[in-house]
N, C-alpha and C positions, 0 to 999 in steps of 0.2 A: 439223320438223327434229329429228334425234336427236343428242344430244351425249353424250360420255363424262362420267362422274361427275366426273372431275378438272376438266373445263372448266366444268361447272355450278358446282362449288365455287368456282372462280376468279371466275366472274361474280358470285356472291353475296358474295364478299369485297370487291368493288369495285362499290358500288351504281351502277346506270346504268339507262337506259330498257330495255335488253335484259333485265336481271336481274328487273325488275318484271313482265315478260311471260312468264317461265318458268312452266310448269305441267306437271303430270302428269295425263294424261286418266284419268278414273274408269273402272274396269272395269265392263263390262256384267254385270248379274245373269245367273245361269245356273241351269238346272235339272239336277239329277242325272238321268242317263239310266237309271239302275238303278231298278227298281220298289222300293217299300218291302218290307222283309223283316224277319223276326225275327232278331235278333242274339244271340249267346251272352251278351254283356254289353251292356246298354242304354247308349246314348251318354252320358247324364248320369253313370252310375256309372263308366264307363271314364274319362271326363274327371276325375271326382273322385278316383279311385284314382291316376291319373297325376300329378295335382297335389298331393294330400295323403296318398297311400298309400305302402305299402311292400310289396314283393314278395319280400324277401330273408330273411325270418325263418322260413320253412317254412310260413307261412300268410299270408293277406292281412291287413294291418293299416292303420290310418289314424288321423289326428289331426284333431279338430275342436273348436272352441269353441262350435259351434251344433248340439248333438246333437239337439234337438227336430226341427228341419227335416231334417237329414241322415239321422238314423235312420229317420224315417218314409219318406223317399224311397227309401232302400236296402231297407227291408222291402218296399216296393211293387215295386221293380225286381228283387229277388232273393228271392222267397218261400221258396226251399229253404235259405236260410241264416239264421243268427241272428247278430246283432252284439252283442258284450258288451264292457264296459270291461275294460282290462287290469289295473286296480287301483282301489281306492276313491278317488273324487274325481278320477280320471284323465281327461284329455282324449284319451287313446289308446284305441283300440278294435280288436277283431279279429273276423274272420268265422269262423264255424264252421258246417259243413254239418249240417242236421238229418237224423236217420235217418228211416226210413219212418213212424215213429210221431210225428214232429214234435219229437223230443227230440234235443238235441245230445249227442253222445258226450263 
């Protein structure tokens, strides 16, 4: 049986035998139909930047209090970029692209 949310809420506000039997079925696991592929930004890095990053300063920047783990992972995911703190003792960092010699401009 399918009920509108307002009816479910009303049942839960008045405990009864029916309210105790309400349940939402679990979703079945699924597999992505697309084969694995190289992405321009790896999923961990994209999620990290969406959660703790900034795209509005003219360059990518982010904040972290766990630089040891995060910086190692970003270096692995984005070898063409260098990450540097924005100031001494800062928890804010920014990305800079390395030039062909591996030096950041």
